[in-house]
N, C-alpha and C positions, 0 to 999 in steps of 0.2 A: 590206294589203301596201303596200310603198313603191313608188314609180315604178320604181326600178331592178329590183325583183323582177318587177313586171308586164311590163316590157319584156323581161327575160330569158325569162320564161315565155311571152310572146307570140311570141318569135322561135324558141323551142325546137323546135316541131314541124316547122319547115322543113328540119331537118337541114343547117344551114349554107348554105342557099340565099341568094342576094343579094336584098335588098329595095331598091326605089327609094324616093325621098322620098315620092311619093304613096302607095305601098304601106304604108310605116310609119305615115303619118298616118292612113290609113283603117283599118288594122289596129287601132291603139290607140283610134281613135274608136269602132269597133264593139265592142271589148271594154269600154271605159268605159261605153258606152251600154247594152249588153245584158247584161252580167254583173257590173255594178258591185257588186251586193249580195254576190256571192261573192268579190270581190277587195278588199273594204273601200273601195270607191270611191263615186262617181267620184273619180279622182285627177288627171285632166287638165281643162283648161278650153278645150274646142274651141269655136271661133267660125267663122261662115261667112267664107270667104276666097276668093281667086281661083279655086281648084279644090275648093271644098267645105270640110269641117271641117278646121281647122288649129289647132295649138297648138305654139308655138315650143319649149315645154319638152320635147316629144318629142325634138327634136334635141339639146337641152341634156343630157337623160338619156343619149342615145346617146353623146354626147361624154364624159360622165362614165364610162360603161361602157368606152369606148375607153381612157381614162386608166387604168382598173382592169385593162385587159388582156382584157376579155371581149367587146368588139365591135371588128370590123375596119371601118375607114372606107376605102372604095374610091373614089378620085376618078374621075369619069367626066364628060367635057366640063366644064360649068360647075357641076356638082352633085356630091354624094357619094351613094354607095350604101352599104348596111350589111349585115353578116352577123356571126354569132357566130364568135369564134375557137374553137379546140379547147377552151381553158380555159373560155370562155364557154358552150360547149355542155354541158360537165360541170357547171358551176354552175347553168345553166338547168334541167338535168334534175333536180337536187335540189329546186328550187323548184316545178317543174311537177309532180313526183310527189307533192308535199304537197297539191295541189289536189284537190277532189272530182271525181268522174267526169264530172259534167255540165260543169264548167268546163273540164276537160281536153279533152273532146269538142268543146265550142264553140270553144275556142282553136284546136284542130287544124283544124276546118272553116273557120274564118275565115282562118287562115293560108293554107290551100290555096286558098281563094276569092280572096284578094287577089293571090296569086302567079299564079293562072291567067288573070287578065284583063289586057288591054292598058290603057294609061293611060286612053284614051277610054272603054272598057267599064267600068272601075272607077269613074271619076268619074260616068258616067251611071247606074250601078247605085246609087251613094250618093244621087244627086239624086232618083232614082225613089223610094227608100225613105225619104229624109229631105229632102223638098223645101225645108224651112226652111234648109237648108245651101247653097242655091244663091243666096241673096240678093245676095251680093257677087261672084258668079261672073264670070269673064272667059271661061270655057269655052263654046265654041260646039258644041252637039251636031249631029251630021249628020242 
């Protein structure tokens, strides 16, 4: 799968909910890390950064999908949030439905997981599961 397809499939289960930057980074890190064999990956190059795994190409891919009309970029304070457009949801469904059951279930669970946690909870959960991703962290856990 290409990056655009993975991003669309990853955002699909949310039913157009809004993702923050940390949520999209962690969503695609977990997909790349845990089901890469099912999605012809890994396709990203996540490195330890200020708040755990980060790959700038996640944002580049979201920008490309915005240009294609599939992702809405929602400015919020000094950052951008992301969600599928109606057209993006339709396109994402086509890609998502072609995946095997295991991949669809995992993507759905991870999407729900990242959306259910606060910033601190999500970063802490990633650090607990992947301690190597805290190397360059500026995040202070409570």
